[in-house]
DOKETOR-870705 format. One line per field, with one value per residue (C-alpha): x, y, z. Coordinates in steps of 0.05 Angstrom, whole numbers, padded with zeros to 5 digits, always signed. Each point is the difference from the previous one (the first is absolute). Example, Ala and Ser with C-alpha at 12.3 -4.5 7.8 and 13.67 -1.06 7.14 Angstrom:
REM DOKETOR-870705
px <- c(+00246;+00027)
py <- c(-00090;+00069)
pz <- c(+00156;-00013)
END
This chain:
REM DOKETOR-870705
px <- c(-00003;+00026;+00024;+00037;+00065;+00054;+00064;+00068;+00033;+00068;+00033;-00007;-00055;-00072;-00049;-00039;-00072;-00007;-00053;+00018;-00029;-00014;-00007;-00061;+00014;+00035;-00027;+00029;-00002;-00050;-00009;-00015;-00030;+00047;-00040;+00058;+00076;+00048;+00066;+00058;+00078;+00013;-00035;+00043;+00062;-00017;-00006;+00062;+00040;+00016;-00040;+00013;-00061;-00004;-00029;-00049;-00038;-00060;+00007;-00040;-00020;-00052;-00060;-00075;-00060;-00054;+00008;-00024;+00026;+00025;+00035;-00033;+00041;-00017;-00047;+00019;-00034;-00057;-00011;-00024;+00035;+00040;+00070;+00063;+00070;+00050;+00071;+00003;+00017;+00008;-00038;+00043;+00071;+00020;-00018;-00068;-00014;+00018;-00040;+00054;-00034;+00029;+00067;-00011;+00065;-00021;+00027;-00017;-00073;+00021;+00058;-00014;-00029;-00050;-00050;+00014;-00005;+00049;-00045;-00007;-00056;-00006;+00019;+00000;-00005;+00017;+00060;+00004;+00016;+00036;-00056;-00025;+00045;-00002;-00056;-00047;+00017;-00060;+00020;-00053;-00074;-00003;+00055;+00002;+00026;+00003;-00054;+00041;+00015;-00074;-00036;-00076;-00020;-00056;-00043;+00008;+00078;+00010;+00039;+00053;+00008;+00002;+00057;+00053;-00012;+00031;+00074;+00020;-00055;+00007;+00075;-00001;-00056;+00030;+00065;-00033;-00053;+00033;+00074;+00013;-00059;-00002;-00015;-00037;+00041;+00052;+00026;+00010;+00031;-00017;+00048;-00033;-00071;-00013;-00055;+00035;+00022;-00069;-00038;+00046;-00020;-00076;+00016;+00036;-00054;-00041;+00048;+00018;+00066;+00005;+00045;+00001;+00049;-00002;+00065;-00004;+00028;-00071;-00041;-00063;+00010;+00019;-00065;-00037;+00039;-00028;-00071;+00009;+00018;+00078;+00015;+00062;+00033;+00067;+00028;+00064;+00020;-00009;+00031;+00071;+00012;-00056;+00028;+00003;-00065;-00034;+00038;-00024;-00076;+00002;+00040;+00059;-00019;-00060;-00021;-00013;+00023;-00029;+00045;-00039;+00042;+00055;+00050;+00061;+00025;-00070;-00001;+00072;-00029;-00066;+00048;+00021;-00071;-00012;+00007;+00056;-00042;-00050;-00008;-00035;+00016;-00043;+00029;-00049;+00039;+00047;+00053;+00046;+00028;+00068;-00024;+00021;-00007;+00046;-00016;+00060;-00011;+00009;-00050;-00047;+00008;+00000;-00062;-00037;-00024;-00046;+00010;-00060;+00000;-00072;-00028;-00075;-00005;+00002;-00072;-00053;-00068;-00033;+00044;-00024;-00074;+00013;+00023;-00062;-00046;+00046;-00016;-00074;+00003;+00024;+00068;+00048;-00017;+00041;-00038;+00042;+00057;-00031;+00000;-00038;+00021;-00036;+00034;+00017;+00040;+00042;+00067;-00026;-00015;+00074;+00031;-00038;+00020;+00076;+00000;-00042;-00057;-00053;+00011;-00035;-00019;-00059;-00022;-00077;-00030)
py <- c(+00000;+00073;+00041;+00063;-00003;+00050;-00028;+00012;+00011;+00017;+00016;+00064;+00021;+00014;-00058;-00005;-00020;-00048;-00050;-00071;-00070;-00045;-00074;-00042;-00034;-00066;-00053;+00033;+00071;+00059;+00061;+00063;+00068;+00048;+00053;+00028;-00013;+00029;+00026;-00028;+00013;-00068;+00030;+00062;-00042;-00037;+00064;+00024;-00063;-00020;-00061;-00034;-00017;-00001;+00051;+00012;-00023;+00011;+00006;+00014;-00045;+00032;-00021;-00001;-00012;-00048;-00073;-00004;-00068;-00065;-00060;-00069;-00019;+00062;-00006;+00055;+00056;+00006;+00054;+00062;-00005;+00055;-00019;+00032;-00025;-00030;-00028;-00063;-00065;-00071;-00033;-00059;+00027;-00002;+00076;-00009;-00060;+00031;+00061;+00049;+00004;+00068;-00031;-00053;-00035;+00001;+00065;-00010;+00017;+00071;+00007;-00044;+00046;-00047;-00049;-00074;-00029;+00052;+00042;+00073;+00027;+00064;+00013;+00057;-00007;-00073;+00013;-00021;+00054;-00013;-00014;-00036;+00052;-00029;-00042;+00050;+00063;+00043;+00063;-00019;+00002;-00081;-00051;-00078;-00028;-00072;-00017;+00002;+00072;+00026;+00005;+00012;+00061;+00033;+00049;+00051;+00011;+00055;-00021;+00059;-00033;-00071;+00009;+00018;-00053;-00051;+00028;+00064;-00002;-00076;+00011;+00049;-00034;-00065;+00022;+00021;-00052;-00060;+00013;+00044;-00015;+00058;-00030;+00042;+00060;-00005;+00057;+00005;+00048;+00009;+00034;+00028;+00028;-00024;-00051;-00056;+00034;+00030;-00065;-00029;+00052;-00012;-00075;+00018;+00044;-00073;-00031;+00011;+00036;+00059;+00048;+00005;+00054;+00022;+00029;+00040;+00068;+00021;+00043;-00015;-00076;+00008;+00035;-00056;-00047;+00033;-00003;-00074;-00011;+00005;+00015;+00042;+00030;+00018;+00042;-00026;+00064;+00034;-00050;+00010;-00072;-00046;-00059;+00038;+00029;-00068;-00030;+00056;-00008;-00072;-00003;-00034;-00029;-00023;-00067;-00002;+00043;-00007;+00030;+00019;+00052;-00036;+00051;-00044;+00055;-00001;-00074;+00001;+00048;-00047;-00051;+00050;+00016;-00069;-00016;-00037;-00064;-00035;+00054;-00016;+00035;-00006;+00019;+00021;+00049;-00030;+00045;-00014;-00074;+00019;+00035;-00028;+00016;-00026;-00021;-00026;-00073;+00001;+00052;-00033;-00071;+00027;+00047;-00062;+00046;-00023;+00026;-00012;+00010;+00013;-00017;+00025;-00003;-00076;+00004;-00047;+00004;-00012;+00061;+00043;-00019;+00018;+00071;+00006;-00014;+00049;+00053;-00013;+00005;+00069;-00027;+00008;+00061;-00014;+00054;+00051;-00014;-00004;+00053;-00020;+00014;-00018;-00052;+00056;+00034;-00063;+00039;+00048;-00048;-00032;+00074;+00010;-00063;+00009;+00071;-00017;+00052;-00061;-00051;-00056;+00018;-00043;-00001;-00008;-00030)
pz <- c(+00001;-00013;+00061;+00016;+00035;+00026;-00039;+00023;-00068;+00031;+00066;+00029;-00050;+00014;-00006;-00065;-00005;-00051;-00026;+00014;-00004;+00059;-00013;+00029;+00065;+00005;+00052;+00058;-00016;+00014;-00048;+00043;-00022;+00042;+00042;+00037;+00005;+00047;-00015;+00039;+00010;-00037;-00066;+00008;+00003;-00065;-00033;+00020;-00011;+00076;-00010;-00064;-00045;-00072;-00045;-00031;+00060;+00046;+00077;+00052;+00057;+00050;-00037;+00018;-00051;-00023;-00027;-00074;-00017;+00033;-00019;+00001;+00059;+00041;+00064;+00048;-00035;-00055;-00059;+00030;+00072;+00028;+00008;+00026;-00029;+00045;-00003;-00047;+00031;-00018;+00055;+00012;+00023;+00075;+00010;-00030;+00036;+00066;-00007;-00033;-00067;-00019;+00008;-00048;-00026;-00075;-00022;-00072;+00020;+00017;-00051;-00057;-00046;-00033;+00016;+00031;-00067;-00029;-00043;+00011;+00047;-00042;-00073;-00046;-00071;+00005;+00043;+00071;+00050;+00069;+00049;+00062;+00039;+00069;-00029;-00016;-00051;+00022;-00038;-00052;+00001;-00002;+00025;-00003;+00064;+00033;+00046;+00063;-00016;+00013;+00065;+00003;+00033;+00033;-00043;+00058;-00004;-00048;-00060;+00016;+00066;-00021;-00053;+00046;+00048;-00039;+00001;+00038;+00052;+00020;-00003;+00062;+00033;-00003;+00022;+00068;+00008;-00029;+00009;+00057;+00039;+00054;+00070;+00056;+00024;-00058;-00035;-00081;-00043;-00074;-00042;-00060;-00004;-00072;-00020;+00031;+00062;+00012;-00014;+00059;+00042;-00012;+00015;+00065;+00026;-00001;+00046;+00077;-00019;+00056;-00049;-00074;-00021;-00076;-00029;-00065;-00032;-00028;+00053;-00035;+00003;+00072;+00016;-00040;+00047;+00060;-00026;-00015;+00073;+00006;+00073;-00016;-00070;-00014;-00057;-00027;-00029;+00065;+00045;+00015;+00024;-00016;+00035;+00066;-00013;-00011;+00063;+00044;-00024;+00011;+00064;-00027;-00067;-00042;+00006;-00077;-00053;-00073;-00056;-00059;-00036;-00035;+00021;+00025;+00048;+00035;+00001;+00035;+00051;+00012;+00028;+00053;+00019;+00033;+00073;+00030;+00000;-00048;-00047;-00067;-00068;-00062;-00068;-00054;-00036;-00061;-00019;-00056;-00008;+00027;+00062;+00067;+00072;+00058;+00071;+00048;+00013;+00077;+00014;-00052;+00033;+00069;-00008;-00032;-00054;-00057;-00070;-00047;-00073;-00020;-00071;-00014;+00077;+00004;-00025;-00027;-00027;+00068;+00030;-00056;+00015;+00073;-00023;-00040;+00059;+00042;-00050;+00002;+00072;-00001;+00027;-00054;-00041;-00063;-00040;+00042;-00041;-00069;-00056;-00063;-00072;-00071;-00041;-00050;+00053;+00020;-00011;+00046;+00049;-00006;+00004;+00066;+00031;-00018;+00029;+00062;-00020;+00012;+00050;-00037;-00073;-00024;-00071;-00016;-00064)
END
């Protein structure tokens, strides 16, 4: 069928709206008419070449929409269902079988660029485009995905809220609720008030953590953090010694620190913000492939600290369903992060994400 996609023709160039063709679903596939898609940092990193992906290509991976067609073996959704798109997974590797679906071991589902049978998921004038970006490629009016990439959603969840749940939001929320797991009376420092950091904050508010501190350099974002429930906020630009400030606020060090900024120097500081015993560090931000940080071995061992790399919030389908329920209960106000753009303005949305003008740009169709 005919569709319209925003095609990346060359790196560091604006996306170009182009007519494309979407195949009929195979036995385990679902064709979705997109109603919304978020813009994520990973999309920006493809556009500038930081994340290798072939061109011409169609990226995007925070989708919401309506099921238009299903394959013969599909049972979890039906034509007409409202769905959110989530990270692809094989369903039979160790992570999938043990509740860690979003860290599936089959990397081809995220980066393979074609369908499981090797044929293109999107063509233009008979030529295949690189697609299935993170299993989705949602910068288009329609997409063809595997069944395990769709999640039926309540009609009451707005499209612009549903779309970002599948990546940026679940990453932040899962980092707190599934990885760091705040205990009663503990303190949490979140470095970076972007969509991941603010999602982490909204999740933390639903725990028994006694102290939630947000660190950023943007006063408007710090004010939003206050409104969303932060116990305290710290402007990194206006703080002479960030580590000392955090230790003073937490009485010697934060039980947990979540690093979302991908700034190596800030990650190094994060290691020093923990207490002398049993601190937990969650690392979400992904700087360049050569970036490193250090931690002296004896202090690390003697403090019994935990270092946690966080991929997609260690999420799974059930966890995303839970976030939908929290939103509907008024306890997880994702809509406060969202700014919507039309599909025709997709390049404006990308620019707003890159500049920080918008926290979570969402394109609506």
